[in-house]
C-alpha positions as CSV (number, residue, x, y, z in Angstrom):
1,M,-5.0,-22.9,12.0
2,L,-4.5,-19.8,9.8
3,S,-5.5,-16.5,11.2
4,A,-9.3,-15.9,10.6
5,S,-8.2,-13.0,8.3
6,I,-5.5,-14.4,6.2
7,N,-6.4,-15.8,2.8
8,I,-3.7,-17.4,0.7
9,A,-3.9,-19.4,-2.6
10,I,-0.9,-20.8,-4.3
11,N,-0.3,-22.4,-7.6
12,R,2.3,-24.7,-8.1
13,D,2.1,-24.7,-12.0
14,S,2.6,-20.8,-12.0
15,P,6.0,-19.5,-13.4
16,I,5.8,-17.1,-10.3
17,P,7.8,-18.5,-7.4
18,L,5.9,-19.7,-4.5
19,R,7.5,-17.2,-2.2
20,D,6.6,-14.3,-4.4
21,Q,3.0,-15.5,-4.5
22,I,2.9,-15.5,-0.7
23,V,4.7,-12.2,-0.3
24,E,2.3,-10.4,-2.7
25,Q,-0.9,-11.9,-1.1
26,I,0.0,-11.1,2.5
27,G,1.5,-7.7,1.5
28,L,-1.8,-6.7,-0.2
29,Q,-3.9,-7.9,2.7
30,I,-1.8,-5.9,5.2
31,A,-1.7,-2.8,3.1
32,S,-5.3,-2.9,2.4
33,G,-6.2,-3.3,6.1
34,T,-7.6,-7.0,5.8
35,L,-4.8,-7.9,8.1
36,Q,-4.7,-5.5,11.1
37,G,-1.6,-4.2,13.1
38,N,-0.5,-6.6,15.8
39,E,-2.5,-9.5,14.2
40,K,-0.8,-12.8,14.7
41,L,0.0,-14.8,11.6
42,P,0.4,-18.6,11.5
43,S,3.7,-20.0,12.5
44,I,6.0,-20.9,9.6
45,R,5.3,-24.6,10.3
46,A,1.6,-24.1,10.5
47,L,1.3,-22.1,7.2
48,A,3.7,-24.5,5.3
49,S,1.5,-27.4,6.5
50,K,-1.8,-25.6,5.5
51,L,-0.4,-24.9,1.9
52,D,1.6,-28.1,1.7
53,I,4.9,-26.5,0.9
54,H,8.3,-26.5,2.4
55,Q,8.9,-24.5,5.5
56,G,11.8,-22.8,3.8
57,V,9.4,-21.1,1.4
58,V,7.2,-19.8,4.1
59,N,10.4,-18.6,5.9
60,A,11.7,-16.8,3.0
61,A,8.3,-15.0,2.4
62,Y,8.1,-13.9,6.1
63,N,11.7,-12.7,6.1
64,K,11.0,-10.6,2.9
65,L,7.9,-9.0,4.5
66,A,9.9,-8.3,7.6
67,E,12.6,-6.8,5.6
68,I,10.3,-4.2,4.0
69,G,8.7,-3.5,7.5
70,M,5.3,-5.1,7.2
71,L,5.9,-8.0,9.7
72,E,7.6,-8.5,13.0
73,I,9.3,-11.8,13.6
74,R,10.0,-12.4,17.3
75,H,11.5,-15.6,18.9
76,G,9.0,-16.9,21.4
77,S,5.9,-14.7,20.3
78,G,5.5,-15.6,16.6
79,V,5.0,-13.5,13.5
80,R,2.8,-10.4,13.7
81,V,1.8,-7.6,11.5
82,V,3.5,-4.4,12.4
83,P,1.4,-2.0,14.4
84,K,-0.3,0.8,12.3
85,I,1.1,3.7,14.1
86,G,2.1,7.2,13.0
87,I,5.4,8.7,13.2
88,G,6.3,9.5,16.8
89,Q,3.7,7.2,18.2
90,N,4.7,4.3,20.2
91,K,2.0,3.6,22.7
92,E,-1.6,4.1,23.3
93,C,-2.6,7.5,24.9
94,S,-5.3,8.2,27.4
95,D,-6.8,11.6,28.0
96,L,-5.4,14.8,26.5
97,Y,-4.1,16.3,29.8
98,S,-2.4,13.0,30.7
99,L,-0.8,12.9,27.2
100,F,0.4,16.4,27.5
101,A,1.7,16.0,31.0
102,Q,3.6,12.9,29.9
103,F,5.2,15.0,27.0
104,V,6.1,17.8,29.5
105,N,7.6,15.3,31.9
106,Q,9.7,13.6,29.3
107,A,10.9,17.0,27.8
108,N,12.0,18.0,31.4
109,Q,13.9,14.8,31.9
110,L,15.7,15.3,28.7
111,G,16.9,18.7,30.0
112,H,14.3,21.2,28.4
113,S,12.9,24.1,30.4
114,L,9.4,25.1,30.4
115,Q,10.4,28.3,28.7
116,E,11.7,26.0,25.8
117,I,8.6,23.9,25.8
118,N,6.4,27.1,25.5
119,K,8.4,28.4,22.7
120,C,8.2,25.2,20.9
121,Y,4.4,25.2,21.4
122,E,4.1,28.7,20.0
123,L,6.1,27.7,17.0
124,F,3.9,24.6,16.5
125,V,0.4,26.3,16.8
126,N,1.4,29.2,14.5
127,R,2.5,27.0,11.6
128,G,1.3,27.8,8.3
129,P,-1.6,25.9,6.6
130,I,-1.1,22.6,4.6
131,S,-0.4,23.8,1.1
132,N,0.4,20.5,-0.6
133,I,-0.2,16.7,-0.5
134,V,2.9,14.7,-0.9
135,V,2.6,11.0,-1.5
136,V,5.7,8.9,-0.8
137,S,6.3,5.8,-2.8
138,D,9.5,4.2,-3.8
139,N,8.0,2.7,-6.9
140,P,8.4,5.7,-9.4
141,D,6.2,4.1,-12.1
142,F,3.3,4.2,-9.6
143,H,3.5,8.0,-9.4
144,P,1.3,8.6,-12.5
145,V,-1.3,6.2,-11.2
146,I,-1.3,8.0,-7.8
147,L,-1.4,11.5,-9.3
148,A,-4.3,10.5,-11.6
149,E,-6.3,9.1,-8.8
150,L,-5.9,11.7,-6.1
151,T,-5.5,15.0,-7.8
152,P,-9.2,15.4,-8.9
153,H,-10.2,15.1,-5.2
154,F,-8.4,17.9,-3.7
155,H,-7.9,21.7,-4.3
156,I,-4.5,21.9,-3.3
157,P,-1.4,20.3,-5.4
158,V,-0.5,16.6,-5.1
159,F,3.1,15.6,-5.6
160,T,4.8,12.3,-5.6
161,Y,8.2,11.5,-4.3
162,T,10.7,8.7,-3.5
163,V,12.2,8.7,0.0
164,D,15.6,9.5,-1.7
165,E,14.0,12.5,-3.5
166,L,12.6,13.7,-0.3
167,E,15.9,13.4,1.5
168,T,17.4,16.0,-1.0
169,N,14.5,18.1,-1.1
170,N,12.8,17.9,2.3
171,G,11.9,21.6,2.4
172,I,8.4,20.6,0.9
173,L,7.7,18.6,4.1
174,K,7.1,21.8,6.2
175,D,3.9,22.7,4.7
176,S,2.7,19.3,3.2
177,L,0.4,16.4,4.4
178,I,2.7,13.4,3.9
179,I,0.9,10.2,2.9
180,T,2.4,6.7,2.4
181,S,1.4,3.1,2.7
182,L,2.6,0.3,5.0
183,Y,4.8,-0.8,2.1
184,H,7.0,2.3,2.5
185,F,6.4,3.1,6.2
186,L,9.7,1.7,7.3
187,S,11.8,3.9,4.8
188,V,10.0,7.2,5.6
189,Q,11.0,7.1,9.2
190,S,14.4,8.4,8.2
191,L,12.7,11.8,7.2
192,P,12.1,14.8,9.5
193,L,8.4,14.4,9.6
194,D,5.7,16.1,11.6
195,P,3.6,13.3,13.1
196,T,0.5,15.6,13.0
197,R,0.9,15.8,9.3
198,F,1.6,12.4,8.5
199,L,-0.8,9.7,7.3
200,I,-0.6,5.9,6.5
201,C,-3.3,5.0,4.0
202,N,-4.5,1.6,3.1
203,V,-4.3,0.6,-0.6
204,E,-7.5,-0.5,-2.2
205,P,-7.9,-4.3,-1.7
206,A,-9.7,-4.6,-5.1
207,K,-12.0,-7.2,-3.9
208,E,-14.3,-7.0,-6.7
209,I,-11.4,-7.3,-9.3
210,V,-10.2,-10.4,-7.3
211,E,-13.7,-11.8,-7.6
212,L,-13.9,-11.1,-11.4
213,I,-10.7,-13.0,-11.9
214,K,-11.8,-16.0,-9.7
215,S,-15.2,-16.1,-11.6
216,S,-13.6,-15.8,-15.2
217,P,-14.3,-18.8,-17.5
218,E,-11.7,-21.5,-17.9
219,N,-9.2,-20.6,-20.7
220,S,-10.5,-17.1,-21.1
221,I,-8.2,-14.2,-21.6
222,V,-7.8,-11.7,-18.9
223,L,-6.1,-8.5,-20.0
224,L,-4.4,-6.2,-17.6
225,V,-3.4,-2.7,-18.7
226,S,-1.5,-0.2,-16.8
227,V,1.2,2.7,-17.1
228,S,3.1,0.9,-14.3
229,S,5.2,-2.2,-15.0
230,T,5.4,-2.7,-11.2
231,L,1.7,-2.6,-10.8
232,L,1.3,-5.2,-13.7
233,K,3.8,-7.4,-12.1
234,I,1.9,-7.5,-8.7
235,A,-1.4,-8.1,-10.7
236,V,0.0,-11.0,-12.7
237,N,1.4,-12.6,-9.5
238,I,-2.0,-12.4,-7.7
239,A,-3.9,-13.7,-10.8
240,A,-1.4,-16.6,-11.3
241,A,-1.8,-17.5,-7.5
242,L,-5.7,-17.3,-8.0
243,R,-6.1,-19.2,-11.2
244,G,-2.7,-20.6,-12.2
245,E,-3.0,-21.7,-15.9
246,S,-6.8,-22.1,-16.0
247,I,-7.0,-18.6,-17.6
248,I,-4.6,-16.8,-19.8
249,V,-3.4,-13.6,-18.2
250,K,-2.0,-11.0,-20.6
251,S,-0.4,-7.7,-19.2
252,L,0.4,-4.7,-21.3
253,L,1.7,-1.1,-20.7
254,V,-0.9,1.2,-22.2
255,D,1.7,2.6,-24.7
256,E,1.9,-0.9,-26.3
257,T,-0.8,0.3,-28.7
258,K,-0.5,-2.4,-31.5
259,E,-0.5,-5.2,-29.0
260,L,-3.3,-3.6,-27.1
261,S,-5.7,-3.3,-30.0
262,Y,-5.1,-7.0,-30.9
263,A,-5.4,-8.5,-27.4
264,I,-8.5,-6.5,-26.4
265,K,-10.3,-8.1,-29.3
266,H,-9.9,-11.6,-27.7
267,A,-10.1,-10.6,-24.0
268,K,-13.0,-11.9,-21.8
269,L,-12.0,-9.4,-19.1
270,V,-10.2,-6.2,-19.2
271,I,-8.8,-4.4,-16.1
272,C,-6.9,-1.1,-16.2
273,D,-5.8,1.7,-14.0
274,I,-7.2,5.2,-14.2
275,P,-4.3,6.6,-16.4
276,S,-5.0,4.0,-18.9
277,K,-8.7,4.0,-19.1
278,E,-9.2,6.5,-21.9
279,K,-6.9,4.7,-24.4
280,V,-8.2,1.3,-23.3
281,M,-11.7,2.5,-24.0
282,Q,-10.7,3.9,-27.3
283,A,-9.5,0.4,-28.3
284,T,-12.8,-1.2,-27.9
285,N,-16.5,-0.3,-27.6
286,K,-17.6,-3.9,-26.7
287,L,-16.3,-5.0,-23.4
288,P,-17.0,-3.4,-20.1
289,I,-13.8,-2.0,-18.7
290,H,-13.0,-2.6,-14.9
291,V,-11.0,0.2,-13.4
292,F,-8.7,-0.6,-10.7
293,N,-8.1,2.0,-7.9
294,L,-5.2,2.2,-5.5
295,Y,-7.2,4.4,-3.1
296,S,-10.8,3.7,-2.1
297,Q,-13.3,6.3,-1.5
298,T,-12.9,5.6,2.3
299,T,-9.2,6.6,2.0
300,I,-10.0,9.7,0.1
301,Q,-12.3,10.8,2.9
302,L,-9.7,10.1,5.4
303,I,-7.2,12.3,3.6
304,K,-9.8,15.0,3.4
305,K,-10.5,14.7,7.2
306,A,-6.8,15.0,7.9
307,L,-6.7,18.3,5.9
308,D,-9.6,19.5,7.8
309,K,-7.8,19.1,11.1
């Protein structure tokens, strides 16, 4: 049987490879929190049987998700979602005193004196306040979407970086709250991060958008508009897996103004990101525009809570 949480639809008639259809859907469910850390996924054989596809396709999809750090594949214990842990965390903690005692004991065993531990503590508690929010994403064309969504919610600057950019400009890490998703958690571990100023955030599962695509009439045109070609590719893959060729999915970058003005006249459903919203609304006054958000209000509040701490 499939995991109670996992929900995968594939379409053999889609031009999107079956492996990519599976990768996008499982990846989104992990990044959105629908699939939880340590949750066991179906075996390769079970999922292949359920979807009626070759085991090699499932194996390739699982390996791709393991490669980017979203799944753990262990012989004898199956396939599991990676634990959602922060930098520097590797086990459950008990009460605060016991946790601190474990730290002191480990530091002593590594050769650090109580004086060194105390000096480290003083430096730690006397740190300056968080003055920036830094979002780490190795998809640079996601950055305008991230900035447009997050900037209005915070009184401090929001910046976006790739991991490579931060490795050469890591001075900003000192006074920043670092935010990333499970998609990029594996790569950020190479950075000198402060675990108390690091946050893994879910991306918006967009359940309402998925339901709109599912309920679109046969042969209707669904128009996807974004500033991000990567985001459009993911959205097209998911739409193809959900509906195949029963609907017509058209994706456009927002700067393709001529194509946009034409396509929007014939679309039954228009979905766009926040940076594209104004131009899309200028192109039509008839259709309701459905805006896709990478970050839910729950995630926004989680970031604000981290800043308050």
